[in-house]
C-alpha positions as CSV (number, residue, x, y, z in Angstrom):
1,X,27.3,-26.1,8.3
2,X,24.1,-23.5,8.1
3,X,23.6,-21.6,4.9
4,X,24.8,-18.1,5.3
5,X,21.8,-15.1,4.5
6,X,22.0,-13.4,2.3
7,X,21.4,-9.3,4.1
8,X,21.0,-8.6,6.8
9,X,17.8,-8.8,9.5
10,X,16.4,-5.2,9.5
11,X,12.9,-5.2,10.4
12,X,10.7,-1.9,10.0
13,X,8.8,-0.3,7.6
14,X,9.9,2.5,5.6
15,X,7.5,5.2,3.8
16,X,9.1,5.5,0.0
17,X,7.2,8.3,-1.9
18,X,7.6,6.6,-5.7
19,X,8.8,8.2,-8.6
20,X,6.7,8.0,-11.6
21,X,8.2,5.9,-14.0
22,X,8.7,2.8,-12.5
23,X,6.9,0.0,-11.1
24,X,6.6,-0.9,-7.8
25,X,8.8,-3.8,-7.8
26,X,11.3,-1.9,-9.2
27,X,11.3,0.8,-6.7
28,X,11.1,-1.9,-4.0
29,X,14.3,-3.7,-5.2
30,X,16.3,-0.5,-4.7
31,X,15.1,0.1,-1.5
32,X,15.9,-3.3,-0.5
33,X,19.1,-3.0,-2.3
34,X,20.2,0.5,-0.1
35,X,19.2,-1.2,3.2
36,X,20.9,-4.5,2.0
37,X,17.9,-6.1,3.3
38,X,17.5,-9.9,4.0
39,X,13.8,-9.5,3.3
40,X,11.2,-7.0,1.8
41,X,8.1,-6.5,0.5
42,X,5.6,-3.5,-0.6
43,X,2.1,-3.0,0.6
44,X,0.1,-2.7,-2.6
45,X,1.1,-1.8,-6.0
46,X,1.2,1.6,-7.5
47,X,1.2,2.0,-11.2
48,X,4.2,3.5,-13.2
49,X,2.6,6.8,-14.1
50,X,1.6,6.9,-10.2
51,X,4.0,8.3,-7.5
52,X,3.2,8.9,-3.5
53,X,3.2,6.7,-0.7
54,X,4.4,2.9,-0.8
55,X,5.0,2.0,2.7
56,X,7.8,-1.2,2.0
57,X,8.1,-3.6,5.0
58,X,11.7,-4.8,5.5
59,X,12.5,-8.1,7.4
60,X,9.8,-9.4,10.1
61,X,7.6,-6.5,8.9
62,X,6.7,-8.2,6.2
63,X,4.5,-10.8,7.8
64,X,2.4,-7.8,8.5
65,X,2.0,-5.9,4.9
66,X,-1.3,-7.4,4.7
67,X,-2.8,-5.3,7.5
68,X,-1.6,-2.2,4.9
69,X,-3.0,-3.7,1.8
70,X,-6.3,-3.5,3.5
71,X,-6.4,-0.2,5.2
72,X,-7.9,2.9,3.3
73,X,-5.7,5.0,0.8
74,X,-6.1,8.7,0.1
75,X,-4.9,10.2,-3.1
76,X,-4.4,12.6,-6.1
77,X,-5.3,12.9,-9.3
78,X,-5.6,15.3,-12.5
79,X,-7.9,14.2,-15.3
80,X,-7.8,15.0,-19.1
81,X,-11.2,15.1,-20.4
82,X,-12.4,14.8,-24.0
83,X,-9.9,11.8,-24.2
84,X,-10.4,8.1,-23.4
85,X,-7.2,5.5,-23.8
86,X,-7.1,2.0,-23.7
87,X,-5.4,2.2,-19.9
88,X,-7.3,4.6,-18.5
89,X,-3.9,6.8,-18.2
90,X,-1.6,8.9,-20.4
91,X,0.3,6.0,-20.6
92,X,-2.0,3.9,-22.7
93,X,-3.0,5.0,-26.8
94,X,-5.9,7.4,-27.3
95,X,-8.4,5.3,-28.6
96,X,-11.6,8.1,-28.3
97,X,-11.6,11.6,-28.9
98,X,-14.7,14.0,-27.8
99,X,-15.7,17.3,-27.1
100,X,-15.4,18.9,-23.9
101,X,-19.0,20.4,-23.0
102,X,-19.0,19.9,-19.2
103,X,-20.4,22.4,-16.6
104,X,-19.4,22.6,-13.3
105,X,-23.0,22.1,-11.8
106,X,-22.9,18.8,-14.3
107,X,-19.4,17.9,-13.1
108,X,-20.2,18.4,-9.1
109,X,-23.0,16.1,-9.6
110,X,-21.7,13.3,-11.4
111,X,-18.6,13.6,-8.7
112,X,-20.9,13.0,-6.0
113,X,-22.4,9.8,-7.4
114,X,-19.1,8.1,-6.3
115,X,-19.3,8.9,-3.1
116,X,-20.3,5.7,-0.9
117,X,-20.4,2.1,-1.7
118,X,-20.3,1.2,-4.8
119,X,-19.3,-2.3,-7.5
120,X,-16.2,-1.6,-9.3
121,X,-15.0,-3.8,-12.5
122,X,-11.4,-3.9,-12.3
123,X,-10.0,-2.2,-15.5
124,X,-7.9,-5.0,-17.7
125,X,-4.7,-3.1,-17.1
126,X,-4.9,-3.8,-13.4
127,X,-2.7,-6.2,-11.4
128,X,-5.5,-8.8,-10.6
129,X,-5.0,-12.3,-11.9
130,X,-7.1,-14.4,-13.8
131,X,-5.4,-17.9,-14.3
132,X,-2.7,-16.9,-12.7
133,X,-1.6,-14.0,-14.9
134,X,-2.0,-10.5,-14.7
135,X,-4.9,-8.9,-16.2
136,X,-2.4,-6.6,-18.1
137,X,-0.8,-9.6,-19.9
138,X,-4.3,-10.0,-21.5
139,X,-5.0,-6.5,-22.2
140,X,-1.5,-5.6,-23.8
141,X,-2.1,-8.7,-26.1
142,X,-5.6,-7.6,-27.2
143,X,-7.5,-10.3,-25.0
144,X,-10.5,-9.4,-22.8
145,X,-11.3,-11.8,-19.5
146,X,-14.0,-11.4,-17.6
147,X,-13.3,-9.9,-14.5
148,X,-16.1,-9.5,-11.2
149,X,-17.1,-6.9,-9.6
150,X,-16.2,-5.6,-6.2
151,X,-17.6,-4.0,-3.6
152,X,-15.4,-0.7,-2.8
153,X,-16.3,2.4,-0.7
154,X,-15.2,6.4,-1.8
155,X,-15.5,8.0,2.1
156,X,-14.4,11.3,0.1
157,X,-13.9,12.7,-3.6
158,X,-13.3,16.3,-3.1
159,X,-13.0,18.7,-6.8
160,X,-10.6,20.7,-6.1
161,X,-10.0,22.5,-9.0
162,X,-11.4,22.7,-12.8
163,X,-9.9,24.5,-15.9
164,X,-10.4,23.7,-19.6
165,X,-10.5,20.1,-20.3
166,X,-8.9,19.4,-16.5
167,X,-10.1,18.1,-13.7
168,X,-8.0,17.8,-10.3
169,X,-9.6,15.5,-7.3
170,X,-8.7,14.2,-4.2
171,X,-10.3,10.7,-3.0
172,X,-10.2,9.3,0.3
173,X,-11.7,5.2,-0.8
174,X,-11.2,1.6,0.4
175,X,-8.6,-0.9,-0.5
176,X,-9.2,-2.2,-3.5
177,X,-10.0,1.2,-5.2
178,X,-8.9,1.9,-8.9
179,X,-8.5,5.4,-9.1
180,X,-8.1,5.3,-13.2
181,X,-11.6,3.4,-13.2
182,X,-13.4,6.0,-11.5
183,X,-11.9,8.5,-13.9
184,X,-12.9,6.8,-16.7
185,X,-16.3,6.0,-15.7
186,X,-16.5,9.9,-15.0
187,X,-15.4,10.8,-18.5
188,X,-18.4,8.5,-19.6
189,X,-20.6,10.3,-17.1
190,X,-19.9,13.8,-18.4
191,X,-20.0,12.0,-22.2
192,X,-16.4,13.3,-23.5
193,X,-14.4,10.6,-21.7
194,X,-11.2,10.9,-19.9
195,X,-8.5,9.6,-18.6
196,X,-5.2,10.1,-15.8
197,X,-2.6,12.2,-16.2
198,X,-1.6,12.6,-12.6
199,X,-1.7,10.2,-9.7
200,X,-0.1,10.5,-6.3
201,X,-1.0,8.6,-3.3
202,X,-0.6,10.7,-0.3
203,X,-1.9,8.5,2.4
204,X,-2.3,4.8,3.6
205,X,-3.7,3.9,7.0
206,X,-2.4,6.4,9.5
207,X,0.9,6.9,8.2
208,X,2.2,10.6,8.1
209,X,2.7,12.1,4.8
210,X,5.9,13.8,5.8
211,X,7.4,10.8,6.9
212,X,7.8,9.6,3.2
213,X,11.3,9.5,1.8
214,X,12.5,9.4,-1.7
215,X,14.9,7.1,-3.5
216,X,17.6,10.1,-4.3
217,X,17.7,10.7,0.2
218,X,17.8,7.2,0.6
219,X,21.0,7.1,-1.9
220,X,22.1,10.2,-0.5
221,X,22.5,9.0,2.7
222,X,24.1,6.0,1.5
223,X,26.5,7.6,-0.3
224,X,27.4,9.9,2.5
225,X,28.2,6.9,5.0
226,X,30.7,5.6,2.6
227,X,32.0,9.3,2.7
228,X,32.6,9.2,6.3
229,X,33.2,5.5,6.8
230,X,30.3,5.0,9.0
231,X,28.0,1.9,8.5
232,X,25.0,3.0,6.7
233,X,22.9,1.5,9.0
234,X,23.9,4.4,11.4
235,X,21.9,6.8,9.1
236,X,19.3,4.9,7.2
237,X,18.3,2.7,10.2
238,X,16.8,6.0,11.7
239,X,14.2,6.4,8.8
240,X,12.3,3.3,9.6
241,X,9.4,3.0,11.1
242,X,8.1,0.3,13.8
243,X,7.1,-2.6,12.1
244,X,3.9,-2.9,14.6
245,X,3.0,0.4,13.0
246,X,1.1,-1.6,10.4
247,X,-1.0,-3.2,12.8
248,X,-1.7,-0.2,15.4
249,X,-4.8,-0.1,15.0
250,X,-5.7,-3.6,16.1
251,X,-6.9,-4.5,19.7
252,X,-3.7,-4.9,21.8
253,X,-3.2,-8.1,24.0
254,X,-0.3,-7.4,26.9
255,X,1.5,-10.5,27.8
256,X,3.1,-11.5,30.6
257,X,6.8,-13.4,30.6
258,X,5.2,-16.8,30.9
259,X,2.4,-16.8,28.9
260,X,5.0,-14.4,26.2
261,X,7.0,-17.6,26.1
262,X,4.3,-20.3,25.6
263,X,2.7,-17.8,22.5
264,X,6.6,-18.1,21.0
265,X,6.5,-21.8,21.4
266,X,2.9,-21.7,18.9
267,X,0.6,-22.1,22.2
268,X,-3.0,-21.0,22.5
269,X,-3.0,-19.0,26.4
270,X,-6.0,-17.7,28.7
271,X,-6.1,-14.1,28.7
272,X,-8.5,-12.4,31.2
273,X,-10.0,-9.9,29.6
274,X,-8.7,-10.5,25.9
275,X,-10.9,-8.7,23.2
276,X,-13.2,-11.4,20.7
277,X,-13.8,-11.7,17.4
278,X,-11.1,-9.7,15.8
279,X,-7.1,-10.5,15.2
280,X,-5.3,-8.7,18.5
281,X,-1.5,-7.1,18.3
282,X,0.6,-8.5,21.1
283,X,2.9,-7.1,23.0
284,X,4.8,-8.7,25.8
285,X,5.8,-7.2,29.8
286,X,5.9,-3.7,30.5
287,X,8.1,-2.7,27.7
288,X,5.5,-3.6,25.4
289,X,7.6,-5.4,22.8
290,X,5.8,-6.3,20.3
291,X,6.2,-10.0,19.3
292,X,3.2,-10.6,16.7
293,X,-0.6,-11.2,16.3
294,X,-2.9,-13.3,17.2
295,X,-6.7,-14.2,17.2
296,X,-9.2,-15.7,20.3
297,X,-10.2,-19.5,19.3
298,X,-13.1,-21.3,19.6
299,X,-11.8,-22.0,23.9
300,X,-11.3,-18.5,24.1
301,X,-7.8,-18.6,23.9
302,X,-5.3,-16.2,22.6
303,X,-3.8,-17.9,19.7
304,X,-1.0,-17.0,17.7
305,X,-1.3,-16.2,13.8
306,X,2.2,-14.4,12.8
307,X,5.0,-14.4,15.5
308,X,8.2,-12.1,15.1
309,X,11.2,-13.8,14.6
310,X,14.1,-11.8,16.8
311,X,17.5,-11.9,15.2
312,X,20.6,-10.1,15.4
313,X,23.2,-9.5,12.4
314,X,25.3,-11.8,14.8
315,X,23.9,-14.4,13.6
316,X,24.0,-14.1,10.5
């Protein structure tokens, strides 16, 4: 007898507005419990201090979360000048205090230097791993380990407010960019030090800001379902975005029923006019049902890489 799975096979992406004070994994587990989902994963951690957009993939959508990890991000950040902390944010200990003597012209000139491509050395308080452990575990023990710089791109960085020792900015950047490190580097450029006091992620890929929901809203819907004696999925599932929104920027290849059957059995297929040299988003039939992601192999055939497995709750 097959082992009964725990949770239901719900597929989709929920745009959580993560609250401050909890880790991304804590937020993920809370959403997973609300949806009673069999499987869930997030798409790029936010610091406990940070709030904002945290796309959480449920079910088969987890297979395509890497595409969101690799996508551009947008942030709103407030930095405090005059104090440098060991974590580059207000959760850390102040390690240096210096007077703030910064003109608007100097600030704007310094901010301008972050635009474009550069090499960034990750903070010791990041979740990047060294010899199998997150860097922050070493940092908390006072251990400094070597970190390789990584290429990042800041597409836009705009100054919104400069009052006293507070600087508020908006940043549009590539994957792997640490806003805390930008703020720390900015503070050193200005000669006074700086750290993050507020960080909010306002965008991931092309997901709409207004589609975000809070944990409070999800829990209220769950309670409402119990009060109204309806299945929670009736109120919760309409909030989910389709799983293929994680790969909507990939070129599409549409397959007929025969080719779909072959692909779903792991076989490469010949498709006239298929795009080359990039992952492809596969759809099936006139209804364009999303069935997975493929690549064009050396023989010019569309070869499946990640396939959607379709199940319903009756199969539980």
